[in-house]
C-alpha positions in Angstrom: -19.8 -14.3 -3.8 -20.6 -16.2 -0.6 -17.0 -16.2 0.5 -16.9 -12.4 1.2 -17.3 -11.0 4.7 -19.8 -8.4 3.4 -21.4 -5.8 5.6 -24.0 -3.3 4.4 -22.5 0.2 3.7 -25.2 1.9 5.7 -24.5 -0.4 8.6 -20.8 0.5 8.4 -21.6 4.2 8.3 -23.9 4.0 11.3 -21.2 2.2 13.3 -18.3 4.5 12.6 -18.6 6.2 15.9 -18.5 2.8 17.7 -15.3 1.9 15.7 -13.4 4.6 17.6 -14.3 3.2 21.0 -11.9 1.2 23.2 -13.8 -2.1 23.1 -12.6 -2.6 19.5 -9.0 -2.5 20.8 -9.6 -5.9 22.4 -10.7 -7.3 19.1 -7.7 -6.0 17.4 -5.3 -7.4 20.0 -4.2 -4.0 21.4 -5.7 -4.3 24.9 -3.3 -4.0 27.8 -1.4 -7.3 28.1 -2.1 -9.6 31.0 -0.6 -12.8 32.2 -3.4 -14.8 30.6 -3.5 -13.0 27.2 -0.5 -12.9 24.9 0.2 -9.8 22.8 -0.8 -10.3 19.2 0.7 -7.8 16.7 -1.5 -6.3 14.1 -1.3 -7.0 10.3 0.1 -4.2 8.1 -0.2 -3.8 4.4 2.5 -2.4 2.1 2.5 -1.8 -1.7 5.5 -1.1 -3.9 5.2 -0.2 -7.6 7.4 -0.3 -10.7 6.1 0.7 -14.1 6.5 -0.9 -17.6 6.3 -4.6 -16.8 9.1 -7.2 -16.8 11.1 -9.5 -19.1 8.9 -12.4 -18.4 11.4 -15.3 -19.0 13.7 -13.7 -16.4 11.0 -13.0 -13.9 8.8 -16.1 -13.7 10.2 -19.2 -12.0 10.6 -22.2 -14.2 8.3 -24.3 -12.1 6.9 -24.6 -8.6 9.5 -27.1 -7.5 12.5 -24.9 -8.4 11.1 -21.7 -6.9 13.1 -21.8 -3.7 16.3 -23.5 -5.0 16.8 -22.0 -8.4 15.0 -18.6 -8.7 15.1 -16.7 -12.0 17.7 -13.8 -12.3 15.1 -11.1 -11.4 14.5 -12.7 -8.0 18.1 -13.4 -7.0 18.1 -10.6 -4.4 15.0 -12.3 -2.7 16.7 -15.7 -2.4 17.4 -15.3 1.4 13.7 -14.6 2.1 12.0 -16.6 -0.7 10.5 -18.9 1.9 8.6 -15.8 3.1 7.4 -14.9 -0.4 4.5 -16.1 -2.6 4.3 -15.7 -6.4 1.4 -16.5 -8.7 1.2 -16.5 -12.4 -2.1 -15.8 -14.1 -3.4 -12.6 -12.5 -5.0 -10.6 -15.3 -5.2 -6.8 -15.3 -8.1 -4.6 -16.1 -8.9 -4.7 -19.8 -8.2 -1.4 -21.6 -11.7 -1.1 -22.9 -12.2 2.3 -24.4 -8.7 3.5 -23.4 -6.5 1.5 -25.7 -4.4 4.5 -26.4 -3.6 5.2 -22.7 -1.5 2.3 -21.4 0.6 4.4 -19.1 -2.3 6.3 -17.6 -4.0 3.0 -16.8 -1.0 0.9 -15.6 -0.6 3.0 -12.4 -4.2 4.2 -11.8 -5.7 0.7 -12.1 -3.0 -1.0 -10.1 -4.7 -0.7 -6.7 -8.2 0.2 -7.9 -8.7 -2.7 -10.3 -11.1 -0.4 -12.2 -11.1 1.8 -15.2 -11.7 5.6 -15.1 -15.1 6.7 -16.1 -15.0 7.1 -19.9 -17.6 9.9 -19.8 -15.5 12.0 -17.4 -12.0 11.6 -18.8 -10.8 15.1 -17.9 -11.8 14.6 -14.2 -10.7 12.1 -11.6 -13.5 9.5 -11.6 -12.3 6.0 -10.6 -12.8 3.6 -7.7 -11.3 4.0 -4.2 -8.0 2.1 -4.1 -7.2 -1.0 -2.0 -4.7 0.8 0.2 -7.3 3.4 1.1 -9.9 0.8 1.8 -7.4 -0.7 4.2 -6.6 2.7 5.7 -10.3 3.3 6.3 -10.5 0.1 8.4 -7.1 0.0 10.0 -6.3 3.8 10.3 -8.5 4.1 13.4 -5.8 2.6 15.5 -2.8 4.6 14.3 -1.7 8.2 14.2 -1.5 8.1 10.4 -4.2 6.2 8.6 -1.8 5.6 5.7 1.5 6.7 4.3 2.1 7.4 0.6 5.6 7.6 -0.7 7.1 8.2 -4.1 10.5 8.5 -5.7 9.7 11.2 -8.1 7.3 14.2 -8.2 3.8 13.3 -9.3 3.7 15.9 -12.1 4.1 14.0 -15.3 1.7 15.0 -18.1 0.9 13.2 -21.3 -2.2 13.5 -23.5 -3.4 9.9 -23.7 -7.0 9.4 -24.5 -7.8 12.8 -22.9 -7.4 11.4 -19.3 -6.7 13.5 -16.3 -3.0 13.9 -15.6 -3.4 12.4 -12.1 -3.9 9.0 -13.5 -0.3 8.9 -14.8 1.4 9.4 -11.5 -1.1 8.3 -8.7 -2.2 4.9 -7.6 -3.9 5.9 -4.3 -7.5 7.2 -4.4 -9.3 8.0 -1.2 -12.6 8.3 -3.1 -13.7 8.0 -6.7 -12.8 11.6 -7.2 -9.8 12.2 -4.9 -6.2 11.2 -5.7 -3.9 10.9 -2.7 -0.5 12.7 -3.1 2.7 11.0 -2.2 5.7 12.5 -0.3 9.1 12.4 -2.1 11.2 14.1 0.6 12.4 11.5 3.2 13.1 14.1 5.8 9.5 15.3 5.5 8.3 11.7 5.9 10.4 11.3 9.1 9.0 14.5 10.5 5.5 13.4 9.7 5.9 10.0 11.3 6.7 11.6 14.6 4.3 14.5 14.2 7.0 17.2 14.1 6.3 20.7 12.8 8.6 23.5 12.1 8.1 26.5 14.4 10.5 29.4 14.2 13.0 27.2 12.5 12.8 24.5 15.3 11.1 21.2 15.1 8.3 20.7 17.6 5.8 17.9 18.3 2.1 17.9 19.1 -1.3 17.9 17.4 -3.6 20.8 17.1 -6.5 20.4 19.5 -9.9 20.0 17.8 -13.3 20.2 19.4 -14.7 16.7 19.5 -18.2 18.0 20.1 -18.0 20.1 16.9 -17.2 17.0 14.9 -20.2 15.2 16.4 -22.4 18.2 15.5 -21.2 18.3 11.9 -21.7 14.6 11.4 -25.0 14.4 13.2 -26.5 17.4 11.4 -25.3 16.2 8.0 -27.3 13.0 8.2 -30.6 14.9 8.0 -29.2 17.4 5.5 -28.1 14.6 3.2 -31.6 13.3 2.5 -32.5 16.6 0.9 -29.7 16.6 -1.6 -29.5 15.3 -5.2 -27.3 12.3 -5.9 -24.1 14.2 -6.9 -24.3 16.4 -3.9 -24.8 13.4 -1.7 -21.6 11.9 -3.0 -19.7 15.1 -2.3 -21.1 15.3 1.2 -20.1 11.6 1.8 -16.5 12.4 0.7 -16.5 15.4 3.1 -17.8 13.3 6.0 -15.3 10.6 5.3 -12.5 13.2 5.7 -14.1 14.4 8.9 -14.2 10.9 10.3 -10.5 10.4 9.3 -9.6 13.4 11.4 -11.6 12.0 14.3 -9.9 8.7 14.0 -6.5 10.4 14.1 -7.5 12.3 17.3 -8.5 9.1 19.0 -5.2 7.4 18.0 -3.2 10.4 19.3 -5.1 10.3 22.6 -4.4 6.6 23.0 -0.7 7.2 22.3 -0.6 10.1 24.8 -2.2 7.9 27.5 0.4 5.1 26.8 3.2 7.6 27.0 2.1 8.7 30.4 1.8 5.1 31.6 5.3 4.3 30.4 6.7 7.4 32.1 5.1 6.1 35.3 6.8 2.8 34.8 3.9 0.8 33.3 5.0 -1.0 30.1 2.8 -0.4 27.0 1.0 -3.4 25.7 1.9 -2.5 22.1 5.3 -4.2 22.3 6.9 -7.2 23.9 10.1 -6.8 25.9 11.9 -9.0 23.4 10.8 -7.0 20.3 13.5 -5.4 18.3 14.0 -1.7 19.1 12.9 0.8 16.4 15.4 1.0 13.5 17.5 4.1 13.0 16.9 5.9 9.7 19.7 8.0 8.2 18.9 10.5 5.4 21.4 10.0 2.5 23.4 12.9 1.4 24.2 11.6 -2.1 22.0 11.1 -5.2 22.3 7.4 -5.7 18.9 6.0 -6.5 19.4 2.9 -4.5 20.3 4.9 -1.3 17.2 7.1 -1.9 14.9 4.2 -2.4 16.3 2.3 0.6 15.8 5.2 3.0 12.2 5.4 1.8 11.9 1.6 2.5 13.5 2.2 5.9 10.8 4.8 6.6 8.1 2.2 5.7 9.7 -0.3 8.0 9.9 2.3 10.8 6.3 3.4 10.3 5.2 -0.3 10.7 7.5 -1.1 13.5 6.3 1.8 15.6 2.7 1.3 14.6 2.5 4.9 13.3 0.6 3.5 10.4 -0.5 0.1 9.1 -0.8 0.9 5.5 2.0 2.2 3.2 2.2 2.7 -0.6 5.5 3.4 -2.3 5.6 4.4 -6.0 9.2 3.4 -6.6 9.1 4.9 -10.1 6.6 6.4 -12.5 6.4 6.1 -16.3 7.9 9.5 -17.0 11.3 9.0 -18.5 13.3 7.9 -15.4 16.8 6.6 -16.0 19.2 4.4 -13.9 22.8 5.7 -14.3 23.7 3.6 -11.3 23.4 0.6 -13.5 26.0 1.9 -16.0 23.6 3.3 -18.6 21.4 6.4 -19.0 18.7 5.0 -21.3 15.2 6.0 -20.3 13.2 3.2 -18.7 10.2 3.8 -20.9 12.0 3.9 -24.2 14.1 0.9 -23.3 11.1 -1.3 -22.7 10.2 -0.9 -26.4 13.0 -3.3 -27.1 11.5 -5.2 -30.1 13.5 -8.2 -28.7 16.9 -6.4 -29.3 19.3 -8.2 -26.9 21.0 -5.1 -25.5 17.7 -3.4 -24.6 16.2 -6.6 -23.2 19.3 -6.9 -21.0 18.8 -3.3 -19.7 15.1 -3.8 -19.0 16.0 -6.9 -17.1 18.6 -5.0 -15.1 16.1 -2.3 -14.2 13.6 -4.9 -13.0 16.2 -6.7 -10.9 17.3 -3.3 -9.4 13.8 -2.4 -8.4 13.1 -5.9 -6.9 16.4 -5.6 -5.1 15.0 -2.5 -3.2 11.9 -4.5 -2.3 14.2 -7.3 -1.1 16.1 -4.8 1.0 12.9 -3.8 2.8 11.4 -7.2 3.4 14.7 -8.7 4.4 15.0 -6.0 7.1 11.5 -6.7 8.2 12.4 -10.4 8.5 15.3 -9.5 10.7 13.2 -7.6 13.3 11.6 -9.6 16.1 8.0 -8.9 16.9 5.8 -11.0 19.1 6.5 -14.6 18.6 7.9 -14.1 15.2 9.2 -11.2 13.0 7.8 -7.9 11.7 7.5 -9.5 8.3 5.4 -12.3 9.7 2.8 -9.7 10.5 2.9 -7.9 7.2 1.5 -8.3 3.7 3.9 -6.6 1.3 3.1 -6.5 -2.4 5.5 -5.6 -5.2 4.3 -5.4 -8.8 3.7 -3.6 -12.0 0.6 -2.5 -13.9 1.9 -3.9 -17.2 2.9 -7.4 -18.1 5.2 -6.5 -21.0 6.3 -2.9 -21.6 7.1 -3.6 -25.2 3.6 -4.7 -26.2 1.7 -3.0 -23.3 0.0 -6.3 -22.4 -1.9 -6.8 -19.1 -3.1 -10.4 -19.3 -0.5 -11.7 -16.8 0.6 -9.0 -14.4 3.8 -9.6 -12.3 3.3 -9.7 -8.5 5.4 -10.7 -5.5 3.8 -11.1 -2.1 6.0 -11.1 1.0 5.0 -11.8 4.6 2.6 -14.2 6.2 -0.1 -11.6 7.1 -0.2 -12.7 10.7 -0.6 -16.4 9.6 -3.2 -15.8 6.9 -0.9 -16.4 3.9 0.9 -19.6 3.0 4.4 -18.4 1.7 7.4 -20.2 0.1 5.5 -21.1 -3.0 5.1 -20.3 -6.7 1.6 -20.9 -8.1 2.1 -21.3 -11.9 -1.6 -21.3 -12.9 -3.8 -19.0 -10.9 -7.2 -18.2 -12.3 -8.1 -14.7 -11.3 -7.6 -10.9 -11.9 -6.0 -8.1 -10.0 -9.3 -7.3 -8.2 -9.5 -10.8 -7.0 -5.9 -10.6 -5.7 -6.5 -7.2 -3.9 -9.8 -8.4 -2.4 -8.1 -11.6 -1.1 -5.2 -9.7 0.4 -7.5 -7.2 2.2 -9.4 -10.2 3.6 -6.2 -11.7 4.8 -5.4 -8.5 6.6 -8.7 -8.6 8.4 -10.2 -5.7 6.5 -14.1 -6.0 6.3 -15.5 -5.5 2.8 -19.0 -4.5 1.8 -18.1 -5.2 -1.9 -15.2 -6.6 -3.9 -12.4 -4.4 -5.2 -12.9 -3.3 -8.8 -13.4 -6.1 -11.3 -13.1 -8.8 -8.6 -15.6 -11.7 -8.7 -14.0 -14.0 -6.1 -11.2 -14.5 -3.6 -8.1 -16.6 -4.5 -8.2 -19.2 -1.8 -4.9 -20.8 -3.0 -3.1 -17.8 -1.4 -4.4 -18.5 2.1 -2.8 -20.6 4.8 
């Protein structure tokens, strides 16, 4: 465990106020640019999910040598940017343990937590904080939104599997062991949220509600003494509450920084957050039709815009959930879930392969666009870590021993892309812990079941 950059949790909590101060802006590369110091873009993290696994012989490259020149059918849409991608075979998922009858509740809920729900509290949410929210806690201090959660479908699917809470079936983001993070499915709402627009008397307006900073200090300061008098369960609840208070404080600090920069730019002083040669923010058009590809692509555009404008540095997109979705755009209306139970029937296998290729195509759309946008000395994608994947290996057998993952982006130079690693020894906790490390996120403990970092990923 010596390769982790661990810090004590108590040390982290004591330093949270310091983390909001301007001196850290230098360390993160956001200080005002000077002739002697070049602008260094931040690293962003994005996660995009598809349920039910893949058809493995159409997903995994034949070997490391042919990865770039002869990709398998599922990856064809990524061919123009495969040199910006990294694939690895051998990442094991969390073992089902006492939940063998709940594959679809576990596939999504364990994807970013790398942990099982508490078997003694099945009806409640009781799992680990997810990797995206760990990143948001560290990187969200510097942006208006700590994180952005998107979904294609409402998070309301219910199924009685092993008595587990319904939130496990349709959520992958957990801000604490007991709090699932909802995702937004309306692209117009997302666009309004990115630019802090609120509806007032039918008209969009901007601006944040003023909060009393001294009141936040009073609440946090007084709670430290109060916490010592509470039993363990109440201490946990209080910690979750204080985490939410600190999140508000971080957002206030970010808004104040943005307001200061806006005033400087209005006065003719260029903001240090962008280079003159950087690509301008993309235009996002809300689709009027109901084609799934157009819907998913506008959500991907919103992810790109959020990263490009530094509105957030962490985004999670649940492209689909295991609740009977179909893909009529592909020429058939079979439900994704039922089709994955193909029993090697050629027609069903072909349909599952088409669904997988379709979802990867949307991911390819997003990362290709990122690769086309100039930022700093490279591209937006160069400064991102984008992960596509599924919580099952094979939807027919519900296996989890070899989960499908695609990593795109160099993470600011921390990841060595353009490779397929055919025999990685690790689990999804190891992968998530490694990616957080590559993004510069300090960790006081590994993610979920992790026991190490996967050094083969790193540049």
